[in-house]
N, CA and C atoms as an extended XYZ file, in Angstrom:
300
Properties=species:S:1:pos:R:3:atomname:S:1:resname:S:1:resid:I:1 pbc="F F F"
N        93.323       90.106      104.111 N   VAL     1
C        93.385       89.071      103.097 CA  VAL     1
C        92.034       88.970      102.380 C   VAL     1
N        90.961       89.088      103.127 N   CYS     2
C        89.627       88.982      102.528 CA  CYS     2
C        89.408       90.088      101.488 C   CYS     2
N        89.816       91.305      101.822 N   ALA     3
C        89.638       92.414      100.882 CA  ALA     3
C        90.490       92.219       99.634 C   ALA     3
N        91.659       91.651       99.808 N   TRP     4
C        92.532       91.378       98.678 CA  TRP     4
C        91.884       90.361       97.733 C   TRP     4
N        91.287       89.337       98.324 N   CYS     5
C        90.569       88.334       97.514 CA  CYS     5
C        89.384       88.963       96.788 C   CYS     5
N        88.644       89.796       97.496 N   VAL     6
C        87.485       90.455       96.882 CA  VAL     6
C        87.933       91.354       95.737 C   VAL     6
N        89.045       92.072       95.911 N   ARG     7
C        89.546       92.927       94.827 CA  ARG     7
C        89.925       92.092       93.612 C   ARG     7
N        90.553       90.941       93.848 N   THR     8
C        90.908       90.050       92.742 CA  THR     8
C        89.654       89.514       92.067 C   THR     8
N        88.663       89.140       92.856 N   PHE     9
C        87.400       88.669       92.286 CA  PHE     9
C        86.736       89.757       91.461 C   PHE     9
N        86.752       91.000       91.957 N   GLU    10
C        86.158       92.097       91.200 CA  GLU    10
C        86.926       92.356       89.905 C   GLU    10
N        88.232       92.235       89.961 N   ARG    11
C        89.059       92.470       88.769 CA  ARG    11
C        88.748       91.465       87.661 C   ARG    11
N        88.586       90.193       88.042 N   TYR    12
C        88.311       89.144       87.055 CA  TYR    12
C        86.830       88.817       86.936 C   TYR    12
N        86.010       89.673       87.507 N   ARG    13
C        84.546       89.585       87.413 CA  ARG    13
C        83.975       88.262       87.907 C   ARG    13
N        84.507       87.801       89.020 N   VAL    14
C        83.971       86.615       89.683 CA  VAL    14
C        82.846       87.084       90.596 C   VAL    14
N        81.746       86.387       90.584 N   ASN    15
C        80.597       86.761       91.411 CA  ASN    15
C        80.840       86.272       92.842 C   ASN    15
N        81.612       87.028       93.600 N   TRP    16
C        82.002       86.613       94.945 CA  TRP    16
C        80.852       86.677       95.931 C   TRP    16
N        79.834       87.484       95.634 N   LEU    17
C        78.680       87.553       96.530 CA  LEU    17
C        77.952       86.214       96.582 C   LEU    17
N        77.827       85.574       95.427 N   VAL    18
C        77.173       84.261       95.388 CA  VAL    18
C        78.053       83.215       96.064 C   VAL    18
N        79.380       83.308       95.867 N   LEU    19
C        80.294       82.354       96.487 CA  LEU    19
C        80.243       82.417       98.005 C   LEU    19
N        80.089       83.624       98.554 N   LEU    20
C        80.028       83.782      100.005 CA  LEU    20
C        78.609       83.706      100.552 C   LEU    20
N        77.628       83.589       99.682 N   GLY    21
C        76.236       83.470      100.125 CA  GLY    21
C        75.668       84.780      100.641 C   GLY    21
N        76.085       85.895      100.055 N   ILE    22
C        75.617       87.216      100.468 CA  ILE    22
C        74.546       87.681       99.499 C   ILE    22
N        73.630       88.466      100.003 N   ASP    23
C        72.567       89.020       99.174 CA  ASP    23
C        73.181       89.790       98.003 C   ASP    23
N        72.781       89.491       96.761 N   PRO    24
C        73.352       90.182       95.595 CA  PRO    24
C        73.104       91.693       95.574 C   PRO    24
N        72.167       92.168       96.364 N   ALA    25
C        71.915       93.606       96.433 CA  ALA    25
C        72.943       94.329       97.306 C   ALA    25
N        73.861       93.592       97.886 N   CYS    26
C        74.894       94.160       98.752 CA  CYS    26
C        75.774       95.125       97.960 C   CYS    26
N        76.072       96.274       98.547 N   GLN    27
C        76.859       97.301       97.874 CA  GLN    27
C        78.320       97.322       98.319 C   GLN    27
N        78.777       96.296       99.012 N   VAL    28
C        80.139       96.265       99.547 CA  VAL    28
C        81.138       96.046       98.413 C   VAL    28
N        82.179       96.854       98.413 N   ARG    29
C        83.263       96.736       97.443 CA  ARG    29
C        84.566       96.516       98.192 C   ARG    29
N        85.584       96.140       97.462 N   SER    30
C        86.864       95.834       98.096 CA  SER    30
C        87.457       97.056       98.791 C   SER    30
N        87.225       98.234       98.263 N   SER    31
C        87.773       99.441       98.893 CA  SER    31
C        87.189       99.652      100.289 C   SER    31
N        85.925       99.332      100.470 N   GLN    32
C        85.311       99.469      101.793 CA  GLN    32
C        85.872       98.430      102.769 C   GLN    32
N        86.155       97.227      102.274 N   LEU    33
C        86.773       96.218      103.132 CA  LEU    33
C        88.187       96.624      103.508 C   LEU    33
N        88.914       97.241      102.562 N   PHE    34
C        90.263       97.729      102.856 CA  PHE    34
C        90.238       98.821      103.920 C   PHE    34
N        89.270       99.717      103.853 N   VAL    35
C        89.167      100.793      104.842 CA  VAL    35
C        88.924      100.213      106.232 C   VAL    35
N        88.020       99.254      106.329 N   LEU    36
C        87.741       98.626      107.623 CA  LEU    36
C        88.969       97.881      108.144 C   LEU    36
N        89.637       97.158      107.280 N   ALA    37
C        90.830       96.415      107.694 CA  ALA    37
C        91.952       97.359      108.118 C   ALA    37
N        92.114       98.465      107.411 N   THR    38
C        93.143       99.442      107.769 CA  THR    38
C        92.844      100.081      109.121 C   THR    38
N        91.602      100.435      109.341 N   LEU    39
C        91.209      101.024      110.618 CA  LEU    39
C        91.461      100.054      111.761 C   LEU    39
N        91.086       98.786      111.573 N   GLN    40
C        91.322       97.792      112.620 CA  GLN    40
C        92.815       97.570      112.854 C   GLN    40
N        93.619       97.621      111.804 N   SER    41
C        95.066       97.462      111.962 CA  SER    41
C        95.670       98.623      112.737 C   SER    41
N        95.249       99.858      112.434 N   PHE    42
C        95.747      101.018      113.167 CA  PHE    42
C        95.380      100.946      114.647 C   PHE    42
N        94.160      100.517      114.934 N   VAL    43
C        93.742      100.385      116.334 CA  VAL    43
C        94.591       99.343      117.038 C   VAL    43
N        94.830       98.204      116.384 N   TRP    44
C        95.625       97.142      116.996 CA  TRP    44
C        97.052       97.619      117.255 C   TRP    44
N        97.677       98.252      116.272 N   VAL    45
C        99.054       98.738      116.427 CA  VAL    45
C        99.114       99.819      117.508 C   VAL    45
N        98.116      100.686      117.555 N   GLY    46
C        98.079      101.726      118.583 CA  GLY    46
C        97.988      101.150      119.984 C   GLY    46
N        97.097      100.196      120.184 N   PHE    47
C        96.986       99.553      121.492 CA  PHE    47
C        98.269       98.824      121.850 C   PHE    47
N        98.873       98.166      120.889 N   PHE    48
C       100.107       97.431      121.153 CA  PHE    48
C       101.244       98.381      121.526 C   PHE    48
N       101.330       99.523      120.855 N   ALA    49
C       102.369      100.509      121.171 CA  ALA    49
C       102.173      101.066      122.576 C   ALA    49
N       100.941      101.370      122.936 N   VAL    50
C       100.674      101.877      124.288 CA  VAL    50
C       100.956      100.792      125.322 C   VAL    50
N       100.606       99.569      125.014 N   TYR    51
C       100.881       98.444      125.925 CA  TYR    51
C       102.388       98.297      126.146 C   TYR    51
N       103.167       98.353      125.075 N   LEU    52
C       104.617       98.237      125.208 CA  LEU    52
C       105.210       99.425      125.971 C   LEU    52
N       104.707      100.624      125.707 N   ALA    53
C       105.190      101.799      126.434 CA  ALA    53
C       104.890      101.669      127.925 C   ALA    53
N       103.734      101.154      128.252 N   GLN    54
C       103.367      100.956      129.653 CA  GLN    54
C       104.238       99.886      130.294 C   GLN    54
N       104.452       98.797      129.591 N   TYR    55
C       105.219       97.684      130.141 CA  TYR    55
C       106.701       98.048      130.303 C   TYR    55
N       107.257       98.694      129.293 N   LYS    56
C       108.692       98.985      129.305 CA  LYS    56
C       109.041      100.214      130.146 C   LYS    56
N       108.268      101.289      129.987 N   PHE    57
C       108.625      102.560      130.599 CA  PHE    57
C       107.681      103.006      131.713 C   PHE    57
N       106.557      102.333      131.887 N   GLY    58
C       105.615      102.730      132.930 CA  GLY    58
C       105.026      104.108      132.692 C   GLY    58
N       104.695      104.407      131.446 N   VAL    59
C       104.210      105.736      131.070 CA  VAL    59
C       102.875      106.058      131.744 C   VAL    59
N       101.974      105.102      131.787 N   PHE    60
C       100.647      105.321      132.355 CA  PHE    60
C       100.513      104.495      133.633 C   PHE    60
N        99.998      105.086      134.681 N   GLY    61
C        99.790      104.360      135.927 CA  GLY    61
C       101.082      104.159      136.699 C   GLY    61
N       101.025      103.251      137.677 N   ASN    62
C       102.181      103.037      138.539 CA  ASN    62
C       102.845      101.673      138.320 C   ASN    62
N       102.463      100.955      137.284 N   GLY    63
C       103.172       99.734      136.907 CA  GLY    63
C       102.768       98.477      137.638 C   GLY    63
N       101.569       98.433      138.219 N   HIS    64
C       101.121       97.198      138.850 CA  HIS    64
C       100.874       96.126      137.798 C   HIS    64
N       101.037       94.887      138.202 N   GLN    65
C       100.920       93.757      137.278 CA  GLN    65
C        99.530       93.655      136.650 C   GLN    65
N        98.488       93.945      137.400 N   HIS    66
C        97.127       93.779      136.881 CA  HIS    66
C        96.759       94.828      135.833 C   HIS    66
N        97.517       95.924      135.754 N   GLU    67
C        97.216       96.944      134.747 CA  GLU    67
C        97.404       96.424      133.324 C   GLU    67
N        98.320       95.513      133.135 N   TYR    68
C        98.623       95.015      131.792 CA  TYR    68
C        97.514       94.138      131.230 C   TYR    68
N        96.699       93.578      132.065 N   ALA    69
C        95.621       92.710      131.597 CA  ALA    69
C        94.501       93.488      130.926 C   ALA    69
N        94.397       94.784      131.170 N   TRP    70
C        93.296       95.563      130.610 CA  TRP    70
C        93.510       95.941      129.155 C   TRP    70
N        94.736       95.974      128.693 N   TYR    71
C        94.987       96.350      127.302 CA  TYR    71
C        94.391       95.355      126.302 C   TYR    71
N        94.606       94.043      126.454 N   PRO    72
C        93.965       93.109      125.508 CA  PRO    72
C        92.445       93.130      125.588 C   PRO    72
N        91.914       93.309      126.793 N   VAL    73
C        90.453       93.374      126.948 CA  VAL    73
C        89.910       94.608      126.232 C   VAL    73
N        90.556       95.744      126.429 N   ALA    74
C        90.112       96.971      125.759 CA  ALA    74
C        90.251       96.850      124.247 C   ALA    74
N        91.311       96.197      123.792 N   LEU    75
C        91.503       96.009      122.347 CA  LEU    75
C        90.378       95.185      121.747 C   LEU    75
N        89.994       94.109      122.394 N   VAL    76
C        88.901       93.268      121.886 CA  VAL    76
C        87.598       94.052      121.869 C   VAL    76
N        87.336       94.815      122.912 N   VAL    77
C        86.100       95.606      122.967 CA  VAL    77
C        86.078       96.652      121.852 C   VAL    77
N        87.182       97.353      121.641 N   VAL    78
C        87.236       98.381      120.593 CA  VAL    78
C        87.097       97.746      119.212 C   VAL    78
N        87.736       96.594      118.992 N   GLN    79
C        87.617       95.913      117.697 CA  GLN    79
C        86.167       95.498      117.433 C   GLN    79
N        85.489       95.007      118.454 N   LEU    80
C        84.080       94.632      118.283 CA  LEU    80
C        83.207       95.854      118.043 C   LEU    80
N        83.518       96.961      118.714 N   LEU    81
C        82.751       98.192      118.484 CA  LEU    81
C        82.976       98.733      117.072 C   LEU    81
N        84.169       98.541      116.531 N   LEU    82
C        84.425       98.975      115.145 CA  LEU    82
C        83.554       98.218      114.154 C   LEU    82
N        83.237       96.981      114.475 N   LEU    83
C        82.357       96.214      113.590 CA  LEU    83
C        80.919       96.705      113.646 C   LEU    83
N        80.570       97.441      114.702 N   LEU    84
C        79.202       97.935      114.858 CA  LEU    84
C        79.023       99.373      114.389 C   LEU    84
N        80.108      100.027      113.951 N   VAL    85
C        80.015      101.410      113.477 CA  VAL    85
C        79.160      101.441      112.211 C   VAL    85
N        78.144      102.307      112.180 N   PRO    86
C        77.288      102.343      110.994 CA  PRO    86
C        78.021      102.839      109.757 C   PRO    86
N        77.613      102.305      108.613 N   SER    87
C        78.190      102.694      107.336 CA  SER    87
C        77.080      102.722      106.295 C   SER    87
N        77.210      103.636      105.348 N   ALA    88
C        76.180      103.770      104.314 CA  ALA    88
C        76.146      102.555      103.387 C   ALA    88
N        77.304      101.978      103.084 N   HIS    89
C        77.362      100.861      102.147 CA  HIS    89
C        77.533       99.508      102.838 C   HIS    89
N        78.304       99.487      103.892 N   PHE    90
C        78.650       98.230      104.557 CA  PHE    90
C        77.709       98.031      105.738 C   PHE    90
N        76.480       97.699      105.442 N   ARG    91
C        75.429       97.604      106.455 CA  ARG    91
C        75.647       96.428      107.383 C   ARG    91
N        74.970       96.491      108.528 N   PHE    92
C        75.155       95.479      109.569 CA  PHE    92
C        74.771       94.087      109.087 C   PHE    92
N        73.708       93.978      108.305 N   LYS    93
C        73.291       92.653      107.831 CA  LYS    93
C        74.321       92.060      106.869 C   LYS    93
N        75.037       92.913      106.135 N   TYR    94
C        76.089       92.414      105.243 CA  TYR    94
C        77.307       91.951      106.047 C   TYR    94
N        77.587       92.663      107.135 N   ARG    95
C        78.684       92.239      108.013 CA  ARG    95
C        78.376       90.895      108.630 C   ARG    95
N        77.133       90.715      109.034 N   CYS    96
C        76.727       89.410      109.601 CA  CYS    96
C        76.826       88.325      108.541 C   CYS    96
N        76.455       88.638      107.313 N   ALA    97
C        76.543       87.660      106.231 CA  ALA    97
C        77.991       87.268      105.947 C   ALA    97
N        78.924       88.210      106.057 N   LEU    98
C        80.328       87.892      105.847 CA  LEU    98
C        80.888       87.028      106.970 C   LEU    98
N        80.380       87.208      108.173 N   LEU    99
C        80.883       86.441      109.320 CA  LEU    99
C        80.299       85.036      109.387 C   LEU    99
N        79.223       84.782      108.662 N   ARG   100
C        78.613       83.433      108.679 CA  ARG   100
C        79.437       82.432      107.963 C   ARG   100
């Protein structure tokens, strides 16, 4: 949703960097936000599919109850690591500014 708003702001030339309190020298564009959002969505859907396969069919492991608790934990860890992946345009300080 955030990337969609940014794309609309860019289309109508709204200075969204000032609205969000981000440094105007920031090089982040809506396409970069879309790429990050798409990557996070694929990771979430992938983890969910593996979780369902494990729960329904017992594909991985032997089906103990405690095995299912690790999927949400791993998903949160991977999602947080995706936010730390270096990028040429979407620098860490800009990510922190967006989260503030």
